[in-house]
N, C-alpha and C positions, 0 to 999 in steps of 0.2 A: 104369398105375400100377406094374406090376411092374418095368418098365425103370427107373423113377425110384428104386426101392428096391433094385435089383439090387446084389449085392456088387461086381461089376465097375465099375458106375457110381460107387458110393461110393468105391472105390479110386482111380479116375481123377480124380474131383472132389477127393479129398484130395491127390493128387499135384499137381494144378493149383494148389490153395490153397497148398501148400508152396512151389511154384515162384514163385508171386506174392509170398509173404512173403520168400523169399530174395532176390528181385530188388529188394525195397524195404527192405532192412535199414539201409542208410546214408541219412542225411538227404539227400534229393534236392535240397533247396533251399539247400544251404550256399553254393554259388557265387552264386546269385541274391541271397542276403542280403548278401554282400560287395559285389555290384554296387549294391544299394540303398543301402548305407552310403556308397559312393563318390559316388553320385548326390546323396544328401543333403548330403554335404560340398561338392560342386560348387554345389548350389542355394544353400547358405548363403553361400558365397563370392561367387556372382553377386548375391545380394540385398545383400550388404554393398557390393559394387562399385557396384550400381545406385543405392544411397542417396548415393553420392559423385558421381555423374554429373549433369551439367546436363540431359541428355536421357536418362533411364533406359529409354526404350522398347525399344531393341535388346536391352539386357540382360534386361529383363523378358520379351521374346519368347523369349529363350534359356532363362530360368527356366521358362516355360510348357512349352517343348519337353522340358526335363529332368523336369518334374513328370509329363508324360504318359508318359515312359519309365519313371519310378519307379512310377507307378500300374499300368502294364502288368506290370512285374516283380512287384509286390505281388499282383496277380491270379494270376499264374503260381505264385507261392509258395503262395497259398491252395489252388490246385488240387493242387499237389504234396504239401502237408501233408495233404490229404484222403486221397490215395492212401497216404501214409506211415502215417496213422492206421489206415486200413483194413488195411494189412499187419500192423500191430502187434496188431490184434484177432485175427489168425490165429496168434499166437505159440504157443498151446497147442492147435492144431488136431489132431484125430485122426479116425480112421475112425468111431469110435463117435459123436463129436460131429457129424460130417457126416451120418451115418445118422439121428441124432436130428433134425437140422435138416430133412432130406429127409422124414422121417415127418411132421413138422409141416406142411410144404408139402403133402404128399399129403392129410392130414386136412383142411387148409384148403380144398384144391381140391374135395374131395367135398361140402363144405357150401355151396359158392358157387352162386348162380343162374347160368343160362346166360350172361347178359350180363356178370356179374362175372367169370366164368371166362374169357371171351374177353379181357376187359381184363387179367386176371392173366397169362394166357398170352402176350399181346402184350408184356408187360413182362419176362417170364422167358425167352422164346425169342428169340434173336438172329437166327438164320437156319435155314431148313429147305432141304435140298438133296436132290432125288430123282434118282437115276440111272435114266434111261429104259430103259437096256438091261437092268440087273439088278433094277430096282425097289427098289434099296437106298436107304433113307432115312437121312440124317444130320441130326441136330438139334444146333445150337450154342446152348448155354444162356448166358444173361446173368443171373447171380445177383448182385445188389447187396448191399452191406452198409449198413444204415441207421445213419448216424453222427449223426443229429439230436440224440439225447439222450445221446450217449456222449462228447462233446467239451466241454471246459471253455469257459466263455464268455470272450471276449477281454478282456484287461485293459490294452489300450494297445499301444504298440510295444515288444514284448519279444522280442529275438532268441532263437531256440531254438538252443542250443548242443548239439552231440553229447555224450552222456553217456558 
């Protein structure tokens, strides 16, 4: 537990949180939103053209292909928005907030049953590396941010413009 709450670990975790925030300051999905708008325009034109054709099947197959591409882009946008939202939650990160967060984790760990602790650790620890020569152990943590109740519910197709 002392490693988890050590000042060096708190400083390092704070530095990593700031690096993550700085890497995600610009809307990462701006280009994909432009691509989605272009695809929607092409889909609209293809549907209009298909309605004028005697045999619309080839045009409808193209529309289907464009729709799949649009849906893939929308999925990627959702993923990027999640990262962007997580980064914005770190806007006011500080060593004291990181230390408070880690104290909460430590207190939670102490109250868990053995099985619950194993589940918890498997979610928090990304990788453990042991150097057989020096017996030095390196633990890579994976600390997620729960966005479930911090994001507004969707209201339709509204592009997010950089502010």
